[in-house]
N, C-alpha and C positions, 0 to 999 in steps of 0.2 A: 382422425381429423378433429372430432369432437373433443377428445381429451386434450389435444394440443391447444385447441382454441381456449379452453378453460384451465390451462396451466396444470393439467393432469390431475384435476380434482373431480372425482366421481360424482360427489354430492352437489357440486357447482352445475355439472352436466345435466344431472336429473332435474335439478331447480329450474334451470333455464329451459329444458326441453319441455317440461310439462307446463311451464308458464306460457311458452309461445312457441310451439314446434316450427311453424312456418318461418319465423324469424330467425331461429337457429339455423335452420337448413339453409336459409339465405345467406347467413353471415359466414358459414363454412363451405358453401358451394356444394351442399349435399342435396342435389335436385332429385325429383322423381325419376324424371327421363333425361338422359344426356344424349344428344345427337351430334355427331361430329361428321360433317360431309366432306366429299372431296372437294378441293384438293387439300383441305385441312387435315384429313386423316392421314394422307401420306407425308404432311410436315411434321405430324406430331412427335415421332421418334426423335428427330433432330432438334425440335422445340424443347422437349423435355431434357435431352441431354445437354443442350447448351445452357439451360436453367440450373441443372445440377452442377455444372462446371462453375457458374457464377457464384454459388455459395449456398448457404441455409435458407435463402429465399425460395428455394425450389419446394420447400415443406408447404408453402402457401400459393403454389402455382395453380392458376385457373385455365381452362380451355381456351384456346387462341381465337375461338369463334366468338366475335362480339356479342352476339345475341344469346349466347349459352351461359357462361359464367360459372360452369360446373368445376368442381375442384379436381385436380389430378392427384389422385392418391396412390396408395402403396401397390394396389393391385394394378394399376395401369403401368406404373413405373416398372414393376416386375415383369409385365408382359412386352413392354416396348422398348427397354433399354439394354445395354450391354451389362456384362457381369461387374465390370469395374464401376459402371455408373450405379449400379444397385447397392455396391458396397458403400459408396460415397453417401448415397441416400440414406442407407441404414445408419451410417455414422452421424449424419446430421440429425437423424430421429432420435438417436441415443442422446446426443448433445442436448437436444431439446427436452428430453425427458428428465435429465439430470439438471439441468440449468434453469428450467422454468418451473420446476416442481419444488415446492416448499419443504417437502420431506426428504430431498436427496442433494448432496453436494460432492463436488469433486474433492478427493484428499489434497491438501495444499502442500504435501510434501514434495520436494524437488524430485522429479523422475518418476513419481507414482501415477499410474493410470487408473487407479482403483475410484470407485464412488461409494459413498456411504449413505444408507437410509437411516433416518433418525425418527425415534418415537417422540413426537411434539409434545407428549404429555409427560416426558421423563422429568424428574426433579433436577437433574444434573445436565449441564451442557458439554461436560468432558465426553469425547468419543475417542476410540483407538481404532485405526485402520488395519488391514491385514499386513501392512508393511511395518507395523509396530509404532507408527507416529501418532502420537496423541495430540489432539486439538481441541479447541473450543469451538463447538458447532454455532454459537451465536455470532462471533467475531471472526472465526477461522484462524486466530493466532494459536501459538502452543498453548497446551492447557495450562490454564493459570489459577485453578480454584485454589483458596477461597478469595483472591483478589477479583473485583469485578472488572467487566470489560472496559469501562471508561477510565479506570486507574491505569489499566494495562495500555490503552491507547495513548493516554498522556505520557507514560513512561517510555513508549516507543517514540513518540514524538520528540521527547526531550533528549533522547539518545541521538536522533538523526538530525535534529534542527541545528541551526546556526546559533542559537540562544546561548549555548555553553561556550562556543567558540568566541562569541562576542564578550561573554563574562571573563573568559580567561584574558582576553586582550585588555579589557577594562582594568583587571585587577593586577596585571603583570606588565603592562607597558603605559607609555604615554606618547601622545602625538607630538612629533617634531613642530616646534612653533612656526618654522617656515614653510615646510611641505605637507604637513600634517600626517605624515607616514607613521604608523605605530613602531615604537622603538622600545625594546625590552632591556632592562637593566639587571642582571643577575649577580653582579659582584663589582668591585671597584670604587672609585670615586664618583663624585657628583659631575665630573666634566664629561659630557656626552657629545659625540660627534655623528652627525647623521650620515648614512650611507651615500656613496655617490649616485647621481651627480649632485646632489643638495649639499652635503658636506657641512651643513650648520652647525656651529658648536654652541652649546647652550647648557644651562645649569639643570639638573634633574629634578631639582626641588621645586624651584620658582619658575623654571623654564625661561628664564631670562637670558639674554646673550652673555655668553661666557667671558667675553672681552671686558665687561662690567664687573667681573668677580676677580677675587683675590684675596690676600691675607686678611684685608680689612673686612671683607664679608663673610669670613669664616673658613677660607682656605678651600682645599679639595674634598673635604669630607663633612662640611656643615654649609648652611647658608643662613646668614643673619636676616637677609631680606625675607626669605621664606618664614622664618620664625615670628618676625614682627607682623607680617602680613596675615600669618595664620592666627595670632592673638587677637587681631582686629576682625577675624571672622571671614577674610577674603577667600579662603579655601575650604570653607565648610561643606559646601554643596559637592564640590568635585571630590573632597575626601570622603565624604559620606557615601557618594556613589561608588567610588573604589572600595571602601569597606563592606558595602553591600554586595558587590560583585565577588569580592574575595570569600566572604563567608558562604555565599550561595555556592560558589565553585567548590569550596572545601567540603561542604555538606553533600553536594552531589557526587564528588570523587569518592568520599566515604562509602556511600552505598552503592555507587556503580561498581566499585572494586569487589565489594561483597557479593553482588549479584553476578558479576562476570566469572567469579571464581566458582560459585555454586553452579552456574550454567555450564561451565567447562567440565566440572566433575559429573554432572547430569549426562552430559553427552558422552563422556568416556565411559560411564556406566551402561548406557544404552548400547554403545558400541561393542562392549565386552559381552553384553547380554545377547546381542545378535551373533556374534562370533561363536558363542557357546551353542546356540541354537542351530547354526549351521554345521558345527562340527558333530553334534549328537543327533 
């Protein structure tokens, strides 16, 4: 009870106990004398069993007698509950030890039930579980030394965020002037037709209505109106944004493809290693 109260830190328990023993006893329900009178004594087994069924809150359970306040600890649970309830209680106790203790963590590998104890004075945060999964103790992502955790976090966020999708849309599409739906142009002339039900026809370059275009405006593969407006700076901002998005997307794709290739090779090597260890 004491260790759980102070997150399984023995030093903190000693410090608090010698500083004010009575206060610590009161905080955890560790009283000098515990007296449970009928009918409360008869109700206690079902009271404890119900609390265990409700979840981890049973670890801080107190006596149901209002004037008592004593903690219901492991000894009382083992004495008054069924084997199934005892197992549940022990699982909650183990989870508390792993999850509330700064020196222990569950292995984040899918399907692994192991926990790892870490030497906080170690110079490296890289740890390897019995299941062969290596991860960073600090951020629990895959081991990433020498890259720092903040950079890894940004990289993961960039891979999963919508920002790159928006960059792709900005770099490779334009909004329909009528319904604003993004339209991609990958080949062909400048005559664009939006998808149904819109069906708006427009020029890809200047976004003007296509009925106003023809041979005099440059035909199907050019737009004099766009070129004139561009020289006057009318499209400077939109073109600048598109160019920035395109450059950002190309840079991201360049590094992501190389990272993904290395990651795939690493996973294959680990799988081969695991297979060899299993065979031999």
